C-alpha positions in Angstrom: 79.8 174.5 20.3 76.3 176.0 20.3 74.8 172.8 21.8 77.5 172.7 24.5 76.7 176.4 25.4 73.0 175.6 25.5 73.5 172.6 27.8 75.6 174.7 30.2 72.9 177.4 30.2 70.2 174.9 30.9 72.3 173.3 33.7 73.0 176.8 35.2 69.3 177.8 34.9 68.2 174.5 36.6 70.8 174.9 39.4 69.8 178.5 40.0 66.1 177.6 40.0 66.7 174.9 42.6 68.8 177.2 44.8 66.3 180.1 44.4 63.3 177.8 45.2 65.0 176.4 48.3 66.0 179.8 49.6 62.6 181.3 49.0 60.9 178.4 50.8 63.3 178.6 53.7 62.8 182.3 53.9 59.1 182.0 53.9 59.2 179.3 56.6 61.5 181.5 58.8 59.4 184.6 58.2 56.1 183.0 58.9 55.0 184.4 62.2 58.7 185.5 62.6 59.9 181.9 63.3 60.0 178.4 61.9 58.3 175.5 63.6 59.1 172.2 61.9 55.7 170.6 61.9 56.5 168.9 58.6 59.3 168.7 56.1 58.3 168.3 52.4 60.0 166.4 49.6 58.4 167.5 46.3 58.8 165.4 43.2 57.5 167.2 40.1 58.5 167.5 36.4 60.1 170.7 35.1 59.5 172.3 31.7 61.9 169.8 30.1 60.3 166.8 31.7 63.3 166.4 33.9 62.4 165.3 37.4 63.5 167.7 40.1 63.8 166.4 43.6 63.9 169.2 46.1 64.5 168.3 49.7 63.7 170.6 52.6 65.0 168.9 55.6 66.4 171.5 58.0 66.5 169.0 60.8 69.4 167.3 59.1 71.2 170.6 58.6 72.1 171.7 62.1 74.2 174.5 60.9 71.2 176.0 59.0 68.7 175.7 61.9 67.3 178.8 63.5 66.2 179.1 67.1 62.6 177.9 67.4 60.1 179.3 69.9 58.0 176.3 71.0 55.3 178.7 72.3 54.5 180.0 68.9 52.1 178.6 66.3 52.9 176.1 63.6 50.1 177.6 61.5 49.1 181.2 62.1 45.7 182.6 62.2 45.6 183.2 58.4 47.6 180.2 57.7 46.3 177.5 55.3 47.5 174.0 56.3 47.6 171.6 53.4 44.3 170.3 52.1 45.1 166.8 53.3 45.9 168.0 56.8 43.1 170.6 57.4 40.2 168.1 57.7 42.1 166.1 60.3 43.0 169.1 62.3 39.4 170.2 62.2 38.2 166.8 63.4 40.6 167.0 66.3 38.8 170.2 67.5 35.5 168.5 66.9 36.5 165.6 69.1 37.6 167.9 71.8 34.3 169.9 71.7 32.1 166.7 71.6 34.0 165.2 74.5 33.3 168.2 76.7 29.7 168.4 75.6 29.1 164.7 76.3 30.7 165.1 79.7 28.5 168.2 80.4 25.3 166.6 79.4 26.1 163.4 81.4 25.9 165.7 84.4 23.0 167.8 83.2 20.7 165.1 81.9 19.9 163.4 85.2 19.1 166.7 86.8 16.6 167.3 83.9 14.9 164.0 84.8 16.1 162.2 81.6 16.7 158.5 81.9 19.9 156.9 80.7 18.3 155.2 77.7 16.0 158.1 76.7 16.7 159.4 73.2 16.2 162.9 74.6 19.9 162.7 75.6 20.9 162.4 72.0 18.5 165.1 70.9 19.8 167.6 73.4 23.4 166.8 72.6 22.7 167.1 68.8 21.1 170.5 69.4 24.2 171.7 71.5 26.6 170.4 68.8 24.7 172.4 66.1 24.7 175.5 68.2 28.4 175.1 68.9 29.1 175.1 65.1 26.8 178.1 64.4 28.2 180.2 67.3 31.8 179.3 66.4 31.3 180.6 62.8 29.7 183.8 64.1 32.6 184.4 66.6 35.3 183.6 64.0 34.0 185.9 61.4 31.8 188.5 63.1 33.0 188.5 66.7 36.6 188.8 68.0 37.8 186.9 64.9 40.2 184.6 66.7 40.2 180.8 66.2 38.2 180.1 69.4 35.5 177.4 69.5 32.2 178.4 71.1 30.3 175.8 73.1 28.0 175.0 75.9 30.6 175.3 78.6 30.8 174.5 82.3 30.3 178.2 83.2 26.5 178.0 83.0 26.3 174.5 84.4 27.2 175.6 87.9 24.3 178.1 87.9 21.9 175.7 86.2 22.4 172.9 88.8 21.4 175.1 91.8 18.2 176.0 89.9 17.4 172.3 89.3 18.1 171.6 93.0 15.3 173.8 94.1 12.3 171.8 95.6 10.0 172.6 92.7 12.5 171.1 90.1 13.9 168.1 92.0 13.4 164.8 90.1 11.8 161.7 91.3 13.7 158.4 91.4 14.4 156.6 88.1 11.9 153.9 89.1 9.2 156.5 89.5 10.2 158.2 86.2 10.1 154.9 84.4 6.6 154.2 85.7 5.3 157.5 84.4 5.3 156.5 80.8 7.1 158.3 77.8 4.7 161.2 77.5 4.8 162.2 81.2 8.6 161.8 81.3 8.9 164.0 78.3 6.7 166.7 79.9 8.9 166.5 83.0 12.2 167.4 81.4 10.5 169.8 78.9 9.3 172.0 81.7 12.8 172.2 83.2 14.4 173.0 79.9 11.8 175.7 79.2 12.6 177.3 82.5 16.3 177.4 81.8 15.6 178.7 78.2 13.7 181.7 79.6 16.6 182.6 82.0 19.2 182.2 79.2 17.3 184.5 76.8 17.4 187.3 79.4 21.1 186.6 80.1 21.9 186.6 76.4 20.1 190.0 75.9 22.1 191.5 78.8 25.4 190.1 77.5 24.6 191.4 74.0 23.9 194.8 75.4 27.1 194.8 77.5 29.2 193.9 74.5 27.8 196.2 71.8 27.4 199.1 74.1 31.1 199.1 74.7 30.8 198.6 78.5 33.1 195.5 78.5 35.8 197.3 76.6 35.8 200.1 79.2 35.9 197.6 82.0 38.9 195.7 80.8 41.3 197.7 83.0 39.5 196.3 86.1 39.7 192.6 84.9 43.2 191.6 85.8 44.9 188.2 86.2 44.0 188.2 89.8 40.3 188.0 88.7 40.9 185.7 85.8 43.1 183.1 87.4 40.9 182.1 90.4 37.8 182.1 88.2 39.2 179.8 85.5 41.1 177.5 88.0 37.8 176.9 89.9 36.1 176.0 86.6 38.4 173.0 86.3 38.7 172.1 90.0 34.9 172.2 90.4 34.3 169.5 87.7 37.4 167.4 88.4 35.4 165.4 90.9 33.0 164.3 88.2 35.9 163.2 86.0 37.4 161.2 88.8 34.1 159.5 89.4 33.9 158.4 85.8 37.4 157.1 85.8 36.8 155.2 89.1 34.6 152.7 87.2 37.6 151.1 85.6 41.0 152.6 86.7 43.0 150.5 84.3 41.2 151.8 81.2 41.4 155.4 82.5 45.1 155.2 83.3 45.9 153.7 79.9 44.0 156.5 78.3 46.0 159.1 80.3 49.3 157.3 79.5 48.5 157.4 75.8 47.6 161.1 75.9 50.9 161.8 77.7 52.9 159.6 75.4 51.5 161.1 72.2 51.3 164.8 73.2 54.6 165.0 75.2 57.1 162.2 74.6 56.4 161.7 70.9 55.5 165.3 70.0 58.8 165.7 68.0 58.6 162.4 66.2 57.9 162.9 62.4 56.5 160.2 60.2 56.9 160.2 56.4 53.6 159.9 54.5 53.0 159.9 50.7 50.6 162.5 49.4 49.6 163.1 45.8 48.3 166.4 44.4 47.0 166.9 40.9 48.7 170.3 40.8 52.0 169.5 42.5 52.5 165.9 41.7 53.8 163.5 44.4 54.7 164.7 47.8 56.3 162.9 50.7 55.5 164.8 53.9 57.1 164.2 57.3 54.3 165.0 59.8 54.6 165.3 63.6 51.4 163.4 63.6 51.4 162.5 67.3 51.6 166.1 68.4 48.8 167.1 66.1 46.4 164.3 66.8 47.2 163.1 70.3 43.6 163.3 71.6 42.2 161.7 68.5 44.6 158.8 68.6 44.3 158.1 72.3 40.5 158.0 72.4 40.3 156.0 69.2 42.7 153.3 70.3 41.2 152.7 73.8 37.6 152.8 72.4 38.4 150.3 69.7 40.0 148.0 72.3 37.0 148.3 74.6 34.7 147.4 71.7 36.8 144.4 70.8 36.8 143.1 74.4 33.1 143.6 74.6 32.6 141.6 71.4 34.7 138.8 72.9 32.6 138.8 76.1 35.7 139.6 78.1 34.0 142.4 80.1 31.2 142.1 82.6 27.9 143.7 81.6 28.2 146.0 84.7 31.7 147.2 83.6 31.6 150.8 82.5 34.0 150.0 79.7 31.5 147.6 78.2 30.4 149.4 75.0 27.0 147.7 75.1 26.0 149.3 78.4 24.8 152.5 76.7 23.4 151.0 73.5 19.8 151.9 74.6 20.3 155.5 73.5 21.7 154.3 70.2 18.7 152.0 69.6 16.1 154.6 70.5 17.6 157.7 68.8 16.3 158.7 65.3 18.7 158.4 62.4 18.2 162.0 61.1 16.7 165.0 62.9 17.2 168.7 62.4 16.9 170.8 65.6 14.5 173.7 65.3 13.4 176.7 67.6 11.0 175.9 70.4 11.3 172.2 69.8 10.7 171.6 73.6 8.0 174.2 74.0 7.8 177.9 74.7 10.3 179.4 77.2 9.0 180.3 80.7 10.5 183.2 82.6 11.2 183.1 86.4 12.8 185.9 88.3 14.6 183.4 90.6 16.1 181.6 87.6 17.2 184.8 85.9 18.8 186.2 89.1 20.5 182.9 89.8 22.1 182.9 86.3 23.6 186.4 86.7 26.8 185.1 88.3 27.3 182.9 85.3 27.3 186.1 83.1 30.1 187.6 85.1 32.2 184.4 85.0 31.5 184.0 81.3 32.8 187.5 80.5 36.0 187.0 82.6 36.7 183.6 81.1 36.1 184.9 77.5 38.4 187.8 78.0 41.1 185.5 79.3 40.7 183.1 76.4 40.9 186.0 73.9 44.2 187.1 75.3 45.6 183.6 75.6 44.6 182.6 72.0 46.1 185.9 70.7 49.3 185.0 72.5 49.4 181.5 71.0 48.7 183.0 67.6 51.6 185.5 68.0 49.2 188.5 67.6 48.8 191.7 69.5 46.1 191.6 72.2 42.6 192.1 70.9 41.5 195.8 70.8 38.6 196.9 72.8 36.2 197.0 69.9 37.0 193.3 69.0 36.5 192.2 72.6 33.1 194.1 72.6 32.1 192.3 69.4 33.2 189.0 70.9 31.1 189.4 74.0 28.1 190.7 72.0 28.2 187.8 69.6 28.3 185.4 72.6 25.1 187.1 73.8 23.4 186.6 70.4 24.6 183.0 70.4 23.1 182.4 73.8 19.8 183.8 72.6 19.8 181.4 69.7 20.8 178.5 71.9 17.9 179.3 74.2 15.5 179.4 71.3 16.7 176.0 70.1 16.7 174.6 73.7 20.2 173.5 74.4 19.6 173.8 78.2 22.7 175.9 78.6 24.3 179.2 77.3 27.3 179.7 75.0 30.8 180.5 76.2 34.3 180.3 74.7 35.9 176.9 75.0 38.9 177.0 77.2 39.5 173.3 76.4 40.0 174.1 72.7 42.3 177.0 73.6 44.3 174.5 75.5 44.2 172.2 72.5 45.7 175.0 70.4 48.4 175.3 72.9 49.3 171.6 72.4 49.0 171.4 68.6 50.2 175.0 67.9 47.6 175.1 65.1 45.9 178.6 65.2 44.5 178.6 61.7 41.1 180.3 61.5 40.3 178.1 58.5 40.7 174.9 60.6 38.3 176.2 63.2 35.8 177.3 60.6 35.9 173.9 59.0 35.4 172.3 62.4 32.3 174.4 62.9 30.9 173.3 59.6 31.5 169.7 60.5 29.7 170.1 63.8 26.7 171.6 62.0 26.6 168.8 59.5 27.1 166.0 62.1 24.4 167.4 64.4 21.7 166.4 62.0 22.6 162.7 62.2 21.3 162.0 65.7 22.2 158.3 65.5 25.8 159.3 65.1 25.6 161.6 68.1 24.0 158.8 70.1 27.0 156.6 69.1 29.3 159.1 70.6 27.4 158.9 73.8 28.3 155.3 74.1 32.0 156.2 74.7 33.1 154.3 77.8 32.9 156.4 80.9 36.5 155.8 82.0 37.8 157.0 78.6 35.5 160.0 78.7 36.5 160.8 82.3 40.3 160.5 81.6 40.1 162.7 78.5 37.9 165.3 80.0 40.1 165.5 83.1 43.0 166.3 80.8 40.9 169.0 79.1 39.9 170.4 82.5 43.6 170.5 83.5 44.2 172.5 80.3 41.6 175.0 81.6 43.8 175.4 84.7 47.0 175.7 82.7 45.4 178.3 80.4 44.4 180.2 83.6 47.9 179.9 85.2 49.5 181.2 82.0 48.1 184.6 83.0 50.3 184.7 86.1 53.2 185.8 84.0 51.7 189.2 83.9 51.7 189.8 87.7 54.5 190.0 90.3 54.4 186.8 92.2 57.0 188.2 94.6 54.4 190.6 95.9 52.7 189.5 99.2 49.6 191.5 98.1 49.2 189.5 94.9 49.8 186.2 96.6 47.3 187.1 99.3 44.5 188.0 96.9 45.2 184.9 94.8 45.2 182.5 97.7 42.2 184.1 99.5 40.1 184.0 96.3 40.7 180.3 95.6 40.3 179.4 99.3 36.8 181.1 99.6 35.9 179.7 96.1 36.4 176.2 97.5 35.3 176.7 101.1 32.0 178.6 100.9 30.2 176.2 98.5 31.4 173.3 100.7 29.9 175.0 103.8 26.7 175.8 102.1 26.3 172.2 101.1 26.8 171.0 104.7 24.1 173.3 106.1 21.7 172.3 103.2 21.0 175.9 102.1 19.8 177.1 105.5 22.5 179.8 105.7 20.1 182.7 105.8 16.5 183.2 107.0 14.3 185.6 105.0 10.6 185.8 104.3 11.4 186.4 100.6 11.8 183.0 99.0 13.2 184.4 95.8 16.0 186.3 97.6 16.8 183.2 99.6 17.1 181.0 96.6 19.3 183.5 94.7 21.7 184.0 97.7 22.0 180.2 98.2 22.6 179.6 94.5 25.3 182.4 94.3 27.1 181.1 97.4 27.0 177.6 96.0 28.9 178.7 92.9 32.6 178.6 93.8 33.5 180.0 90.4 31.6 183.2 91.0 32.8 183.6 94.5 36.5 183.2 93.5 36.2 185.6 90.6 34.1 188.2 92.6 36.5 188.2 95.6 39.5 188.5 93.4 37.9 191.3 91.4 36.9 193.3 94.6 40.2 192.8 96.4 42.4 193.6 93.4 40.6 196.8 92.7 40.5 198.0 96.3 43.7 197.0 97.9 46.5 199.5 97.2 49.4 198.4 95.0 52.8 198.2 96.7 55.5 200.6 95.6 57.8 197.7 94.7 55.2 196.6 92.2 55.2 199.9 90.3 57.7 198.5 87.7 55.9 195.2 87.3 52.3 196.3 87.6 49.3 194.2 86.9 48.1 196.9 84.5 50.7 195.6 82.0 48.2 192.8 81.4 45.6 195.2 80.2 48.0 197.6 78.5 49.2 194.8 76.4 53.0 195.4 76.9 53.7 191.6 77.0 51.2 190.7 74.3 52.3 193.2 71.7 55.1 191.0 70.3 54.3 191.4 66.6 56.6 193.8 64.7 53.7 194.6 62.4 50.8 195.8 64.4 49.0 197.1 61.3 48.7 193.6 59.9 47.5 192.3 63.3 44.8 194.9 63.4 43.4 193.6 60.1 43.0 190.2 61.7 40.5 191.7 64.2 38.8 194.1 61.8 35.6 193.3 59.9 34.4 195.2 56.8 33.0 198.6 57.4 29.8 197.8 55.5 29.2 194.7 57.7 30.0 196.7 60.8 27.5 199.4 60.0 24.8 196.7 59.4 25.5 195.1 62.7 25.3 198.4 64.5 22.1 199.2 62.8 20.6 195.9 63.8 21.7 196.3 67.4 20.3 199.9 67.5 17.0 198.5 66.3 16.8 195.9 69.0 18.4 197.8 71.9 
């Protein structure tokens, strides 16, 4: 009788444990970020205290009556979420691949303007320096800046002001034949002088940006930065570079279209397909997880598959030597690059300061601030957080200024900005974990010391690089267009400002290029160069016109209910029911904050 009573008690206890565990797990998954996003379902097999195997199945997809409505716009892993240890490195590598692809694309454009030949190992050295600085600045932004999971990188913002500087007569390069006949030492001196000039301008821009951020000026100016300033600026970032992406894809349209099809297939059509994978943990025993692996790693899979196929066809001599998909066409950089090299300050020489270069870079500062604020708000929305407070935005802009100074000292040839491509990547994968971004930053710092590996990435076929970068550039535009939800598109005023800003951003640079810079005549050469450079930057023109018109044209009475100021007041972004918890996300320790303020007071 006692044994029977004991067995009934054990069975009841075991049943209650299973029911309680399932209910707690389901509750946590539903409460996490106020929703449940079924990225993975877990089947856990582990022994209980009586060595009786318990199989607990959490498969809400098979229980339609238990399903809750899912908001696809919210994150699978929140900002403080910890993806499983077997998943975190892969998610981090996905962000690394996105960042490296944009950097490779950027330096493919910048290197020829710096007079660097295609097989010169300087390409790998510059790219490795940029990768290291991307990792360092991302860690600084994640923990000391705005504290959102935003990757920092050498973006396209500064590129459009750097190119007009390098187009000036004193910095124009000779032909590749003349450069090759100079010899290695003379060629190195040529591109070192150009990088030193850009370094000097970036240092001044970084100091100004640091001052604007930590002085609180940016926070006070947020009410003037509306979607009608943000959208034209960010749209022109993608549209201005799309021509370069199309040029790379045109080398082999078949390979480029296959890459685009795979990206579309994995990220869209197969985004809800879950695959069961076995995982073992020393603490939890055996796990079988159902991962929506195509949605999480669409970029990584697409690039890897096409790159491997190109390498295979090259080994079988199925591709012509002149075909851009031939992986041996860029092996010169791989052969000449050192295996291991640590970037260090002033590695290309002391920075030189030019008033023309500094003034030409000022529009990039304006665009950088506008793009960063938009990315902060967009990332907060993807993470289901309240909009960043003014002090967090100020810290973010200040940290970007410090990062730009560090990048100038190391000699990346560009400044630091928030990566809209990675924000778009977050929108695809719904992974907003700060730990994932921090791990990605550490991986970039570690990988940057292996220059031979960086050189291997440069050998990525141009059509693959062009297709993937074009998709990432499209993401910049979609991130920008997402801000249109905060304005009234039925208003003729808003549509007029938006259309006019984009029109002039496209038209004026095209006109300046046709008249070859002879748009004004002045005896001051510096003023002439600055004006021509500013008018050649469609990004600056679009943002500046949108900023002026939106803050000077009166608002219609019909728009009083749906005002553009809602964007800055945060009425749409404040979705979280617990704002106190969200405020802790943006807050850093008081001790660290006091130290940062002391250091900034010392320098400023």
